[in-house]
N, C-alpha and C positions, 0 to 999 in steps of 0.2 A: 299699582301696575298689575295687569292681568298676568296670571301664571303662564299663559300661552304666548306671551309676547317677549321677544328678545329685546335687550337694551338697545336703544338706537346707537348708531355709529356716529361719533363726533370727530370731524376732521378740522384741524386748524390750518389756515393758510395765511402766512405773513410775509413781509418784505417791506422795503422802503417805499416811499411815495414815488409812483411811476415805475415800479419794478415789474409790473405785469401780474401782480397777485390776483387782481380782479378777473383778468383774462383766464388765468388758471382755474379759478373758482367757477367761472361760468362754463368752462369746458367740462369740468367735473359734473356740474349740474346737468348739462346736456347728456352726458354719458349715462347717467343713472335715472333720468326722469321717466323713461319708458317702463323700467322694471321695478323701480322702488319709489316710494314717496320720499321726497327730498326737499330741503329748504336751505336757502343761502341767507346767512345772517351777516350784517355788517357791524363791526365794532363801533363804527361812527354813529350808529343809532344811540349809543350809550354814553355820548358826551354828557357831562354833568348839567343838571338844571342850574341856570344862572339868573333866574328871575329875581333873586334878591339883590343883584348888582345893578348899577346904573348902566345904560347903554355904552357910555364911554369906558367904563370898567370892563365890560364884556369884550370890547374891541381889543383889549390887551391879552386876551386868552391865548395861551400857547397850546395849540391843538396837537402838537407832536410830543407832549410831555405825558407821562403816565398818570399824573394827577388830574388831567383833563377828563378822564373817563370815570364813570360810575361803575367800577369793576364789581363792586358788591352786588349791584342789581343785575348785572350781566350774568354773574355766577348763579345767582338765585334763579334767574329765568332759565338758564341752561339746565340746571338741576331739575327743574319742573318738567322741561321738555324730555329729559332723559328718563323721567318717571311717567311719561305719557300724560302730562297735564298741560292744558292750554295756558297761554300767557297773553298779556297785552303789551306788545313791544312799543317802546317809546319812539317818537319821531323828533328829530332835531331840526329846528328852524334856523337855517344859516343866515337868513336876512336879519333876524332878531338876536342871533347869537345866544340862544337859549333853547330849552326843550319846549316843544309845542304842547298845547293842551290835548292834541289828538294822539291816538294810539292806533296800532295795527294789531288786530286779534290774530294770534298764530296758534294753529292746532299742531300737536306733536307729529313728527315724521320719523320714518325709519332711518334716514340719513340726514345729519345736520352739518353744514359747512359754516364755520365761523371765520370771517375774513377781516383782517385789520392790521395796522402797523405794529401794535403792541400786544397782541394776544398771547405771545409767549413770555411776556415780561413778568407776569404774575404766576407763581408756582401753583396756586389753587386752580387757575385756568388750565395750566399745562396738565395737571393731574387728571382732569376730566377727559382729555383728548385721547382717542385711539391712535391717531396718527398726526404728526406735526410736520408741516411743510414750510420751508423758507425759500422764497423766490429771490434769487441773488442776481442782481443786475448792476452793472457799473454805473458810477455816479454821473458820467457824462450822458449816458443814455437816459437815465432817470430825469435829469434836469431838462433835456430836450422834450421828453414826453410831457413833463409837467408844464413847461412853457406853452406847448401846443394846446394842451387841454384847458389850461386856465384862460388863455387868450380867446380860444374859439368857443368854449362852453360857458365861461364865467365872466367874460367881458373885461378881463384884467389887462393892464398895460404890461409891456415887456419889462419896464423898470421895476414895477411893483412885484412881479413874479420873481425876478432875479434877486431883489433886495430881501424878500421874505425867505427865499431859498438859502441865501448866504448867511442871514442873521439868525434864522430859526431852524428851518427844515434840515439843512446839512449838519449843523452841530448836534441837533437832537437825534438825527439818524445814527451818527457815530457814537453818541453817548448811550442811547437807550435801545435802538432798534437792532443795529448790526450785531451787538453782543448776544442777542437772543438766538443767533444762528446756531450756537453751540447746543441748543436744546432740540433742534430739529431732527426728525428721523430721516427726512429726505430734503436735499437741497437741489432746487431746480435753477440752473443758469438760464438767463434770458427769458424767463416767464412763459407765457402762453404760446410763444413761437417755437418753443422746444417741444415738439409733438412727441418725440420719443420718450422724454421724461414724463409727459402728461399721460401717455399710454401705459407706461410702467406703473405710475401712481394709480391709475384707474384699475389696473389688474390687482394691485395690492389691496385697494379698498374693497374690491369684490371678494377677495379672499377673506378679509376680516368679516365682511357681512355674512359669508357662508359659515364661518366658524361660530358666530354668535348664536 
């Protein structure tokens, strides 16, 4: 890394499925795009490669469990970006339930937002972050948002969405995701709709950038 370059700012944004964390991340992206080079990273890109499994075995994947993610690769890539080194980010193929052969070349940026349900679960990831955000939204709001998204965007039936939520998503949320709230520097109720909290977070990030 060049001596004249400051270390990039790394912001983690987490919360349960349907919490509004993606909305918060995108609002931050919009807030800094004009003045700083910025990139939004999804933890979902780092689901493990499952090409060694049969398709039937892949269908059993619990995507809400920490073991579903290749966290070692994510940490390796974030460290490279923090040292101003480019990476080739993986792409996950949801139709085949495994990692695609394609990648996305990513150049380093001044500000990196990493967004995902379990980014605060691993201490090594937490230690890389300058600021950790937890988007806290009630269960009933999250399930309504998930039903709407999965039926409209993914062609799912109402029964399949509800069954998956009750059997996997909800128990995993309370076992693994919600407990990471204690690691957050900032907790935002109701996600991207909470404009006051988003504005305060934007101001805090700008302060961190100026200090680096």
